[in-house]
Structures are given as C-alpha cells and as structure tokens.
C-alpha positions as CSV (number, residue, x, y, z in Angstrom):
1,X,-7.3,-34.6,-51.5
2,X,-4.9,-35.9,-49.4
3,X,-5.8,-39.3,-47.6
4,X,-4.3,-40.7,-44.4
5,X,-4.6,-43.4,-42.0
6,X,-3.7,-40.9,-39.3
7,X,-3.3,-37.5,-38.8
8,X,-2.0,-36.0,-35.5
9,X,-2.4,-32.9,-34.2
10,X,0.5,-31.6,-32.2
11,X,4.2,-32.4,-32.2
12,X,4.7,-32.4,-28.6
13,X,5.8,-35.7,-26.7
14,X,2.5,-37.3,-27.2
15,X,1.9,-36.2,-30.9
16,X,5.2,-37.2,-32.2
17,X,5.4,-40.5,-30.1
18,X,2.0,-41.5,-31.9
19,X,2.9,-40.4,-35.3
20,X,6.4,-42.5,-35.2
21,X,4.6,-45.8,-33.6
22,X,1.9,-45.7,-36.4
23,X,4.2,-44.9,-39.5
24,X,6.3,-48.0,-38.3
25,X,3.5,-50.0,-38.0
26,X,2.8,-49.5,-41.9
27,X,0.6,-46.5,-41.5
28,X,0.4,-43.7,-43.9
29,X,0.7,-40.7,-41.7
30,X,0.5,-36.9,-41.4
31,X,1.4,-34.7,-38.6
32,X,0.2,-30.6,-38.1
33,X,1.1,-27.9,-35.7
34,X,0.9,-24.5,-35.8
35,X,3.7,-23.7,-33.5
36,X,7.7,-24.8,-34.2
37,X,7.5,-28.4,-34.0
38,X,8.9,-29.8,-31.1
39,X,5.8,-29.1,-28.1
40,X,5.8,-26.9,-25.5
41,X,8.0,-29.1,-23.0
42,X,11.2,-28.9,-24.9
43,X,10.7,-25.4,-26.9
44,X,8.9,-23.0,-24.2
45,X,8.2,-24.9,-21.1
46,X,9.9,-27.4,-18.6
47,X,13.4,-27.9,-20.6
48,X,14.4,-24.1,-21.0
49,X,12.7,-22.8,-17.8
50,X,15.1,-25.8,-15.7
51,X,17.9,-24.0,-17.4
52,X,17.1,-20.6,-15.6
53,X,16.4,-22.2,-12.8
54,X,19.4,-23.8,-12.4
55,X,21.5,-20.3,-12.1
56,X,18.7,-19.1,-9.6
57,X,19.5,-22.2,-7.2
58,X,23.2,-21.4,-7.5
59,X,22.7,-17.9,-6.3
60,X,20.3,-18.8,-3.4
61,X,22.8,-21.5,-2.1
62,X,25.5,-18.7,-2.2
63,X,23.0,-16.3,-0.2
64,X,22.8,-18.8,2.3
65,X,26.4,-19.8,2.7
66,X,27.6,-16.3,3.1
67,X,29.9,-15.8,5.5
68,X,30.0,-19.7,5.7
69,X,32.5,-20.6,3.3
70,X,31.3,-18.2,0.6
71,X,32.7,-14.5,0.7
72,X,31.4,-12.6,-2.4
73,X,28.2,-13.4,-4.5
74,X,29.0,-14.6,-7.7
75,X,28.4,-12.3,-10.5
76,X,25.8,-13.5,-13.3
77,X,24.8,-12.5,-16.6
78,X,21.4,-12.7,-17.9
79,X,22.6,-12.4,-21.3
80,X,24.9,-15.1,-20.8
81,X,22.3,-17.4,-19.1
82,X,19.7,-17.0,-22.2
83,X,22.5,-17.8,-25.0
84,X,23.4,-20.9,-23.0
85,X,19.8,-21.8,-22.9
86,X,19.2,-21.5,-26.5
87,X,21.6,-24.2,-26.8
88,X,19.0,-26.7,-25.4
89,X,16.0,-25.1,-27.5
90,X,17.2,-23.8,-30.8
91,X,17.8,-26.9,-32.7
92,X,14.6,-28.6,-31.2
93,X,12.4,-27.9,-34.0
94,X,14.8,-28.7,-36.8
95,X,15.8,-32.0,-35.2
96,X,12.0,-33.0,-34.6
97,X,11.4,-32.1,-38.4
98,X,14.1,-34.2,-39.4
99,X,13.2,-37.3,-37.3
100,X,9.7,-37.0,-38.7
101,X,10.8,-36.4,-42.7
102,X,13.0,-39.6,-42.0
103,X,10.0,-41.8,-41.4
104,X,8.4,-40.2,-44.2
105,X,5.9,-38.5,-42.2
106,X,3.7,-35.6,-43.9
107,X,4.1,-32.3,-42.2
108,X,1.9,-29.4,-41.8
109,X,2.6,-26.2,-40.3
110,X,-0.8,-24.6,-39.5
111,X,-3.4,-25.9,-37.0
112,X,-6.2,-28.0,-39.1
113,X,-10.2,-27.2,-39.0
114,X,-12.5,-29.9,-38.7
115,X,-14.8,-30.0,-41.9
116,X,-16.5,-33.7,-40.5
117,X,-15.7,-36.2,-38.6
118,X,-12.7,-37.2,-41.5
119,X,-12.2,-34.3,-43.3
120,X,-10.1,-31.3,-42.4
121,X,-8.6,-28.2,-43.8
122,X,-4.8,-27.4,-43.3
123,X,-2.8,-25.1,-45.2
124,X,-5.7,-24.7,-47.6
125,X,-5.8,-28.3,-48.6
126,X,-8.4,-30.6,-47.7
127,X,-7.5,-33.4,-46.2
128,X,-9.3,-36.5,-44.9
129,X,-7.9,-39.0,-42.2
130,X,-9.5,-42.7,-41.1
131,X,-8.3,-41.8,-37.2
132,X,-7.3,-38.4,-36.0
133,X,-5.4,-38.0,-32.6
134,X,-5.4,-34.3,-31.0
135,X,-2.2,-33.8,-28.7
136,X,-2.1,-30.2,-29.4
137,X,-1.6,-29.3,-25.1
138,X,-2.5,-26.3,-23.0
139,X,-1.7,-22.6,-23.9
140,X,-2.3,-19.7,-21.6
141,X,-5.1,-18.7,-20.4
142,X,-6.7,-15.2,-22.0
143,X,-7.5,-12.7,-19.7
144,X,-11.0,-11.4,-20.0
145,X,-9.9,-7.7,-19.0
146,X,-9.0,-4.2,-20.8
147,X,-5.5,-4.1,-21.7
148,X,-4.9,-8.1,-21.7
149,X,-2.5,-7.5,-24.4
150,X,-0.5,-5.6,-22.9
151,X,0.4,-8.4,-20.5
152,X,3.3,-10.8,-21.8
153,X,3.3,-14.6,-21.6
154,X,5.5,-17.5,-20.2
155,X,7.1,-17.7,-23.4
156,X,8.4,-13.9,-23.4
157,X,9.7,-14.2,-20.1
158,X,11.8,-17.4,-21.2
159,X,13.1,-15.4,-23.9
160,X,13.7,-11.9,-22.4
161,X,16.9,-10.2,-23.8
162,X,17.4,-8.4,-20.2
163,X,15.8,-8.4,-17.0
164,X,13.7,-4.9,-16.1
165,X,13.7,-3.5,-12.8
166,X,10.4,-4.4,-11.9
167,X,7.7,-7.1,-13.0
168,X,4.0,-8.1,-11.8
169,X,2.5,-11.4,-12.5
170,X,-0.9,-12.0,-12.4
171,X,-1.5,-15.3,-10.9
172,X,0.5,-17.1,-8.6
173,X,0.2,-20.9,-9.7
174,X,3.1,-22.8,-10.5
175,X,4.5,-20.8,-13.5
176,X,4.1,-17.5,-11.8
177,X,6.0,-18.5,-8.5
178,X,8.9,-20.4,-10.6
179,X,9.2,-17.2,-12.8
180,X,8.8,-14.9,-9.8
181,X,11.5,-16.6,-8.0
182,X,14.3,-16.4,-10.8
183,X,13.4,-13.0,-11.5
184,X,13.5,-11.7,-7.7
185,X,16.8,-13.9,-7.1
186,X,18.2,-12.0,-9.9
187,X,17.7,-8.4,-8.4
188,X,13.9,-7.8,-9.7
189,X,11.2,-6.1,-7.5
190,X,8.4,-8.6,-8.1
191,X,4.7,-8.3,-7.4
192,X,2.2,-11.1,-7.5
193,X,-1.4,-10.8,-7.8
194,X,-4.0,-13.4,-7.3
195,X,-7.7,-13.9,-6.7
196,X,-7.1,-16.6,-3.7
197,X,-6.0,-16.0,-0.2
198,X,-2.6,-17.8,-0.9
199,X,-0.3,-19.0,-4.0
200,X,-0.5,-22.8,-5.1
201,X,-3.8,-23.3,-4.1
202,X,-3.4,-27.1,-5.7
203,X,-0.6,-28.0,-3.3
204,X,-1.4,-28.3,0.7
205,X,-1.1,-25.1,2.4
206,X,1.0,-26.8,5.3
207,X,3.8,-26.7,2.4
208,X,2.8,-23.6,0.3
209,X,2.9,-21.4,4.1
210,X,6.8,-21.6,4.7
211,X,7.5,-21.1,0.5
212,X,5.1,-17.9,1.1
213,X,7.1,-17.1,3.9
214,X,10.2,-17.9,2.1
215,X,9.2,-15.6,-1.1
216,X,8.6,-12.9,1.0
217,X,11.9,-13.1,2.4
218,X,13.2,-12.9,-1.2
219,X,11.3,-9.7,-1.8
220,X,8.3,-10.6,-3.3
221,X,5.2,-9.0,-2.7
222,X,1.8,-10.6,-2.4
223,X,-1.5,-9.0,-3.1
224,X,-4.4,-11.8,-2.5
225,X,-8.0,-11.9,-2.8
226,X,-7.7,-9.4,-5.6
227,X,-9.0,-9.7,-9.0
228,X,-7.2,-8.0,-11.8
229,X,-9.9,-5.7,-13.7
230,X,-7.3,-3.9,-16.3
231,X,-4.2,-3.0,-17.6
232,X,-2.5,0.2,-18.7
233,X,0.5,1.5,-20.1
234,X,2.0,4.7,-18.8
235,X,4.9,6.5,-20.0
236,X,7.4,4.0,-18.5
237,X,5.3,1.6,-16.6
238,X,2.7,-0.4,-16.8
239,X,-0.5,0.1,-14.0
240,X,-2.5,-3.3,-12.7
241,X,-5.6,-2.2,-11.0
242,X,-7.3,-5.2,-9.3
243,X,-10.4,-5.4,-7.2
244,X,-9.8,-6.2,-3.3
245,X,-13.2,-6.5,-1.7
246,X,-14.4,-2.8,-1.9
247,X,-11.1,-1.2,-2.6
248,X,-9.2,-0.8,-5.6
249,X,-5.6,-2.0,-5.5
250,X,-3.0,-0.5,-8.0
251,X,0.5,-1.9,-8.6
252,X,3.1,-0.5,-11.0
253,X,5.9,-2.1,-13.0
254,X,8.2,-2.0,-16.2
255,X,6.8,-5.4,-17.4
256,X,3.5,-7.3,-16.5
257,X,2.9,-11.0,-17.3
258,X,-0.2,-13.3,-17.6
259,X,0.5,-16.6,-15.5
260,X,-2.8,-17.0,-14.6
261,X,-3.5,-20.1,-15.7
262,X,-3.7,-22.8,-19.1
263,X,-6.4,-24.0,-20.6
264,X,-6.9,-26.9,-23.8
265,X,-5.6,-25.7,-26.9
266,X,-8.2,-26.5,-28.8
267,X,-10.0,-23.1,-30.2
268,X,-8.5,-23.2,-33.6
269,X,-9.9,-26.8,-34.6
270,X,-13.7,-26.4,-35.1
271,X,-14.4,-29.7,-32.8
272,X,-17.9,-28.9,-33.2
273,X,-18.0,-29.7,-37.1
274,X,-16.2,-32.6,-36.7
275,X,-18.8,-33.7,-33.9
276,X,-16.0,-33.8,-31.5
277,X,-17.2,-33.7,-27.9
278,X,-15.2,-31.3,-25.4
279,X,-15.3,-29.4,-21.9
280,X,-13.5,-26.7,-20.3
281,X,-10.9,-29.4,-19.4
282,X,-9.8,-30.7,-22.9
283,X,-11.4,-32.9,-25.5
284,X,-13.5,-35.7,-23.8
285,X,-12.1,-39.2,-23.7
286,X,-13.3,-42.4,-22.8
287,X,-10.9,-45.4,-20.9
288,X,-9.6,-46.0,-24.3
289,X,-8.8,-42.0,-24.9
290,X,-11.4,-42.1,-27.6
291,X,-13.7,-39.4,-28.2
292,X,-17.2,-40.5,-27.2
293,X,-19.1,-38.6,-30.3
294,X,-16.5,-39.0,-32.9
295,X,-15.1,-42.8,-32.8
296,X,-12.5,-42.0,-35.4
297,X,-10.7,-39.4,-32.8
298,X,-8.5,-39.8,-30.0
299,X,-6.7,-37.3,-27.5
300,X,-3.7,-37.7,-25.5
301,X,-1.7,-35.4,-23.1
302,X,-2.3,-32.1,-21.8
303,X,-5.4,-31.6,-24.0
304,X,-7.2,-34.5,-23.0
305,X,-10.1,-34.5,-20.4
306,X,-8.6,-37.4,-18.8
307,X,-7.7,-38.1,-15.1
308,X,-4.1,-37.5,-16.1
309,X,-2.3,-34.2,-14.6
310,X,-0.7,-32.0,-17.4
311,X,2.4,-33.3,-17.3
312,X,4.8,-34.4,-19.9
313,X,5.8,-38.1,-18.7
314,X,1.9,-38.5,-18.3
315,X,1.3,-37.5,-22.1
316,X,3.7,-40.4,-23.2
317,X,2.0,-42.9,-21.0
318,X,-1.2,-41.7,-22.7
319,X,0.1,-41.7,-26.1
320,X,1.0,-45.6,-25.6
321,X,-2.7,-46.1,-24.7
322,X,-3.6,-44.4,-28.4
323,X,-0.7,-46.3,-30.6
324,X,-2.5,-49.6,-29.0
325,X,-5.8,-48.5,-30.2
326,X,-4.3,-47.6,-33.8
327,X,-1.7,-50.3,-34.8
328,X,-4.1,-53.2,-34.6
329,X,-2.8,-55.0,-31.4
330,X,-5.1,-57.5,-30.2
331,X,-5.3,-56.1,-26.8
332,X,-6.7,-52.7,-26.6
333,X,-4.9,-50.6,-23.5
334,X,-6.7,-48.9,-21.3
335,X,-5.5,-45.6,-19.6
336,X,-4.5,-46.2,-15.8
337,X,-3.3,-43.2,-13.6
338,X,-1.2,-44.3,-10.9
339,X,0.0,-41.5,-8.4
340,X,1.4,-38.8,-10.2
341,X,4.4,-36.7,-8.7
342,X,4.2,-33.0,-9.2
343,X,6.9,-30.3,-8.6
344,X,7.2,-26.4,-8.3
345,X,10.8,-25.2,-8.8
346,X,10.9,-22.6,-7.2
347,X,14.0,-22.1,-4.2
348,X,13.2,-24.3,-2.0
349,X,11.0,-26.8,-3.9
350,X,7.5,-27.6,-3.4
351,X,6.5,-31.5,-4.3
352,X,3.3,-33.9,-3.7
353,X,2.0,-37.3,-4.7
354,X,-0.9,-39.1,-3.7
355,X,-3.6,-38.2,-1.8
356,X,-4.3,-34.9,0.4
357,X,-5.4,-35.0,3.7
358,X,-8.8,-34.0,2.4
359,X,-8.9,-36.7,0.0
360,X,-8.1,-39.2,2.0
361,X,-10.7,-38.6,4.4
362,X,-13.2,-38.5,1.6
363,X,-12.1,-41.7,0.5
364,X,-12.8,-43.0,3.7
365,X,-9.3,-43.7,5.0
366,X,-8.9,-43.6,8.6
367,X,-5.3,-41.9,8.5
368,X,-2.4,-41.2,10.1
369,X,-1.4,-37.7,9.5
370,X,2.7,-36.5,10.0
371,X,3.7,-33.0,9.7
372,X,6.6,-31.3,10.6
373,X,8.1,-27.9,9.2
374,X,11.4,-26.1,9.8
375,X,13.3,-29.2,10.1
376,X,16.6,-28.7,11.9
377,X,18.1,-32.0,10.2
378,X,21.7,-32.5,8.9
379,X,20.6,-32.2,5.1
380,X,19.2,-28.8,5.8
381,X,21.7,-27.6,8.5
382,X,24.6,-28.0,6.1
383,X,23.4,-25.8,3.7
384,X,21.8,-23.3,5.9
385,X,18.5,-24.1,4.8
386,X,15.7,-23.1,7.1
387,X,12.4,-24.5,5.1
388,X,12.5,-27.8,5.1
389,X,9.5,-29.8,6.2
390,X,6.9,-32.4,5.3
391,X,3.3,-33.9,5.4
392,X,2.7,-37.3,5.2
393,X,-0.4,-39.3,5.1
394,X,-0.8,-43.2,6.1
395,X,-3.4,-45.7,6.2
396,X,-3.6,-46.3,9.8
397,X,-5.1,-50.0,9.3
398,X,-2.6,-51.0,6.7
399,X,0.5,-48.5,7.2
400,X,1.0,-47.8,3.5
401,X,2.1,-44.4,2.6
402,X,-1.4,-42.7,0.8
403,X,0.3,-39.0,0.0
404,X,3.4,-37.2,0.7
405,X,4.2,-33.4,0.7
406,X,7.4,-32.1,0.8
407,X,9.0,-28.5,1.0
408,X,12.9,-29.1,0.5
409,X,16.0,-27.8,-1.9
410,X,15.6,-31.2,-3.3
411,X,11.7,-32.1,-3.1
412,X,11.6,-33.1,-6.9
413,X,14.0,-36.0,-5.9
414,X,12.6,-36.8,-2.7
415,X,8.9,-37.3,-4.0
416,X,10.0,-39.8,-6.7
417,X,11.1,-42.1,-3.5
418,X,7.6,-41.4,-2.1
419,X,5.9,-42.1,-5.8
420,X,7.6,-45.4,-5.8
421,X,6.9,-46.2,-2.2
422,X,3.1,-45.6,-2.9
423,X,3.1,-47.2,-6.3
424,X,4.7,-50.3,-4.6
425,X,2.0,-50.6,-1.9
426,X,5.1,-50.2,0.7
427,X,4.3,-49.8,4.4
428,X,6.1,-47.7,6.8
429,X,7.9,-50.7,8.0
430,X,9.0,-51.6,4.8
431,X,10.4,-48.1,3.8
432,X,12.4,-48.1,7.3
433,X,13.7,-51.4,6.8
434,X,15.6,-50.4,3.6
435,X,19.3,-49.1,3.4
436,X,20.2,-45.9,1.8
437,X,22.8,-43.8,1.5
438,X,23.6,-41.6,4.2
439,X,23.9,-38.4,4.2
440,X,21.3,-38.0,1.5
441,X,18.0,-36.1,1.0
442,X,16.4,-39.6,0.1
443,X,17.5,-41.5,3.4
444,X,15.4,-38.8,5.0
445,X,12.1,-40.3,3.8
446,X,12.7,-42.8,6.4
447,X,12.0,-40.1,9.1
448,X,9.0,-38.9,7.5
449,X,6.7,-41.9,7.8
C-alpha cells in the first residue's frame, strides 16, 4: 500500500499550488485527476474561451466602425482561430505533468474513491494519506430530461472543428451568454432558452437589460420563463421542447448546448465512505477550509462550499489557506473573502463587484444609488458604442463605495479599479482627487460616483 503525507485530488490552479508547496516543505505528495492535467481554466475554460472572444471583439469593433473608417468587414476563419487557440492549450497537460514530475510528486490519472477516512482506491491501487485535499472544481450540471445526452457541453463548443448554421443554448448564464455572443458574431443563428425571466440573473438587472437588447440586435433569440422538457434528434436538426406556462415551445438547430450551470465535481469520490460532509454547493469547510466531519480533509477552489465565487484567482487564495494548515506553520491562516469582481465577456462586457442595491439595504446601509445607462461619454462615442452605463452604490454616511455594476466594452478593466477602491475603503472624494490618464476607460470611474 502506497502511503503519502498529502494526497491532492485535482490538478487545476488550487490543487497543483497545494501539491507544489507541500512537497517543497518536505512532504511526500501525490496528486490525481480524472481529466487532462492542468484544470478547467487553462484547458477548457477561461483561457481558450478568451482566445475565441478576442476575434469576436475585433468583429464587433469593426461592425460598429463601418462607414467611420472601416469600409469592409474583415474575413475570418474559425478553423484558423481554433488552430491558434490550440497553441495556448495543447501544451498545458504535458507541461503540468513535467513540473509535477520534476518535484517527485506521484501522479495518478483517475479519480480516487474514498474507502475510509484516510484510505482511497485509485488506478486499482489502495493508497493512504495523512491529509487529503479536494480541489476537483466544478463540472456541467446534468439535465434531467429525455435526450440530455444529445446536448453538447462547453468543452465541445471550445473545440468545434467548424461552426454550424444554427445553435440552441439551454441556459442563459455567463457561459451560455459568452458562447452565444461568440457564435452570433460569427454568423450563427442563436437561440437561448432559460427558465428565468431574463439572462444572467446573478447580475444587476440595470446592466443586464441593455446587454439583452444588444444581444437581440446581434440576432440572438431569447425564450424566457421556459423549462426545457426534452431534446430530440431529427434528420438534420435537433429539436428542443420547453414548457412556457401552459404552452409547449419548440426550437430547432443543428447543435444544442447544455449551458444550464455548473455543480461541484464530487460524484466519483464516494465522500460518504470517507465521512466527508458536503452540500449541493460542494465540500463542507470551516474558516480554515477543513472539513468539519473528517478533520484530515481540506477543500479549496470551486469545489469548496465557502464564501468564495468560482473564480480562478479566488482558488489561488484558498490554496494558500490550505497550505498554511498542512506545512506546519505556527499561524494557521483563515479564509477571508474581500470583494470579488466578476466579468461576463460578451460584447459589451458586464462586470460587477461589491454589494448590489438589495444587498446593501439588507445589511442596513443608508445608500446613494447612481444609475446611468446609454452614456454618450467620449470613450463610447469614439468607437460608436451605444451600450455603456453603470450603477454604483455608495454609503451615504461615510461616502465609501459599496458596489459597482458596469456595462462597457472594457467593463473588466474598469471593475478592477472599483475593486481597489472598495478594498482600500476609498471615499468618492478620494477617488475624484486622483489623477488618471485621459482619455482612458479608467478615468471614467471618477464620473460614476
């Protein structure tokens, strides 16, 4: 039986960070993954998606500047774009394994299953570990409908060899919306079906509404308040049926994608046998990211049921907390969660950080809310962008910024400046007193508070 000081399950940002730190501290370490090494973000998530988004942004900017310097839309090749994207992702698994091997970390290419609190089965072998770190991330939510296997997943979209004429996305969250904008911008007829009355329900309606209109202008068709009931294969198309009130709505397309959300990737671990408590949100953890029922188990990243959002930068922070518990530091770190910015990479982008208006009121703040959409500010005018706006929430007593919600072609960059302001406790006057380069998107934030 192989025995280790630490067994890490998952090779994404959180998992490999923990494994490397532990082996450098003199621990005997193993790591396991049932997918290609390197995790979701680098292999089949944020990074490859952003490469595809890059071309759609060029097409968006070109379309808006037609007749204003652009005389002809640029030609594009999806196949060439996919080949370019592979330069970023193809080397990741081998490079990750090479780094781990160089540190003498033992690697398993399968999902371990708990046999008891410290014993697991992996690759037909029984292994024991003094400490076990679960960092398996999230996976797509399985649709509980007939024909669910006919719906492709986000992995499939990112690797499409060619674009079809039409697509249906089941779910209008951030993954569905980002993919819909990429596809529609490249000429695909896109239909989105969602149970909610609008897309992106985790974001403030004030900034989502203009994005919904921009999506419709792009040719995206929305079917809201509709629960999908089945997917069928026809001769050429797939047919998706959904119940909308008392009606049955049908839509047809060449491809169907399940973008209904993501759930913790814990099904294969047999957590019950390891006495590891968990919820629908993931592995249960305390302030040290330690499992309350099995004290030898820790969880970090998207799979932990913590206050953190499922974001790569947050998983790195949680990994550091777990490391402090495992390598004998005298001071054990506690997980803390500063305001976490979130971005939807559509065109234009949506971004949010801090409190929403409802959250601020629920916490008892007396607030000043400033909301302006369809801004005719210079940065928007110079690129002929109609959808530029913001909603900011400020504490009326202290004048400190509590939350910001942005729609803009550069919302992701703008929100980072608001994150700095909120984390630093800056007042509106502090922000306005600073000198920023002009004309930049960052300079605009002084006019938003």
